[in-house]
C-alpha positions as CSV (number, residue, x, y, z in Angstrom):
1,M,-17.3,6.7,8.1
2,N,-15.6,10.1,8.9
3,G,-14.0,8.3,11.9
4,N,-13.0,5.3,10.0
5,F,-11.0,7.6,7.2
6,Q,-9.3,9.3,10.1
7,K,-8.2,6.2,11.7
8,M,-7.0,5.0,8.3
9,M,-5.2,8.2,7.4
10,K,-3.4,8.2,11.0
11,Q,-2.6,4.5,10.4
12,A,-1.2,5.5,6.9
13,Q,1.0,8.2,8.5
14,K,2.2,6.0,11.3
15,L,3.2,3.4,8.6
16,Q,5.0,6.3,6.4
17,R,7.0,7.4,9.4
18,Q,8.1,4.1,10.2
19,M,9.0,3.3,6.4
20,L,10.9,6.6,6.6
21,E,12.7,5.7,9.9
22,A,13.5,2.4,8.3
23,Q,15.0,4.0,5.2
24,E,17.1,6.5,7.3
25,A,18.5,3.5,9.1
26,L,19.5,1.7,5.9
27,A,21.9,4.7,5.2
28,E,23.8,3.9,8.4
29,E,23.9,0.3,7.7
30,R,27.3,-1.1,6.0
31,V,27.6,-4.2,3.7
32,E,30.6,-5.6,2.3
33,G,31.1,-7.1,-1.5
34,S,34.4,-8.6,-2.3
35,A,36.2,-10.3,-5.2
36,G,39.5,-12.2,-6.0
37,G,39.4,-14.1,-2.6
38,G,39.3,-10.6,-0.8
39,M,41.7,-9.0,-3.0
40,V,39.2,-6.2,-3.9
41,K,36.7,-5.1,-1.3
42,V,33.8,-2.7,-1.7
43,V,31.8,-1.2,1.3
44,A,28.2,0.0,0.5
45,D,25.5,1.2,2.5
46,G,21.8,0.2,2.8
47,Q,20.8,2.7,0.2
48,Q,23.1,1.2,-2.7
49,N,25.8,3.9,-2.3
50,V,29.4,2.8,-2.8
51,L,31.6,4.2,0.2
52,E,34.8,2.8,0.3
53,V,36.9,0.7,-2.5
54,V,39.9,-1.3,-0.7
55,I,42.4,-2.8,-3.3
56,D,45.3,-5.1,-2.1
57,P,48.4,-4.0,-3.4
58,Q,48.8,-7.7,-4.7
59,A,46.1,-7.4,-7.0
60,V,47.6,-4.4,-9.3
61,D,49.7,-6.0,-11.9
62,P,50.5,-3.3,-14.6
63,E,50.5,-6.1,-17.2
64,D,47.0,-7.3,-16.3
65,V,45.1,-4.2,-15.6
66,E,42.0,-5.9,-17.2
67,M,41.9,-8.5,-14.4
68,L,41.8,-5.8,-11.6
69,Q,39.1,-4.0,-13.5
70,D,37.1,-7.2,-13.5
71,L,37.8,-7.7,-9.6
72,V,36.6,-4.1,-9.0
73,L,33.4,-4.6,-11.1
74,A,32.7,-8.0,-9.3
75,A,33.3,-6.4,-5.9
76,V,31.0,-3.5,-6.6
77,S,28.1,-5.9,-8.0
78,D,28.4,-7.9,-4.9
79,A,28.4,-5.0,-2.4
80,L,25.2,-3.6,-4.4
81,R,23.4,-6.9,-4.5
82,R,24.0,-7.4,-0.6
83,S,22.7,-3.8,-0.1
84,R,19.7,-4.6,-2.1
85,E,19.0,-7.6,-0.2
86,L,19.5,-5.7,3.2
87,A,17.0,-3.2,2.1
88,E,14.4,-5.8,0.7
89,E,14.9,-7.3,4.2
90,R,14.5,-4.2,6.2
91,L,11.7,-2.8,4.0
92,G,9.8,-5.9,2.9
93,A,7.2,-5.6,5.6
94,F,6.5,-2.3,4.1
95,T,6.7,-3.1,0.6
96,K,4.9,-6.4,0.3
97,G,2.9,-6.6,-2.7
98,M,4.0,-3.2,-3.9
99,K,6.2,-2.5,-7.0
100,I,8.8,0.0,-6.2
101,P,11.6,0.8,-8.5
102,G,15.0,0.0,-7.3
103,L,13.5,-2.3,-4.5
104,T,11.9,-5.0,-6.7
């Protein structure tokens, strides 16, 4: 039984190493969310970090700041949704059947 336990531990360590590598790779992945037909774009990485916000100058209307706020919020939400989907796709094999906060 001791040999089986050691084999299981090696497999668990290998799986842990592979999952860590996949998580590190997600930090390098980029997704883009947008709103207003591309007037507002948000770039996020695969770990749900917002990296960039690009606003088309035509979207800036001093008379309607609320619209711009809504567009930014929608673009951020879209980028984060895409980032979560990417993470689920990349880590799905590792997390299948597990409840992991932020990935479920």
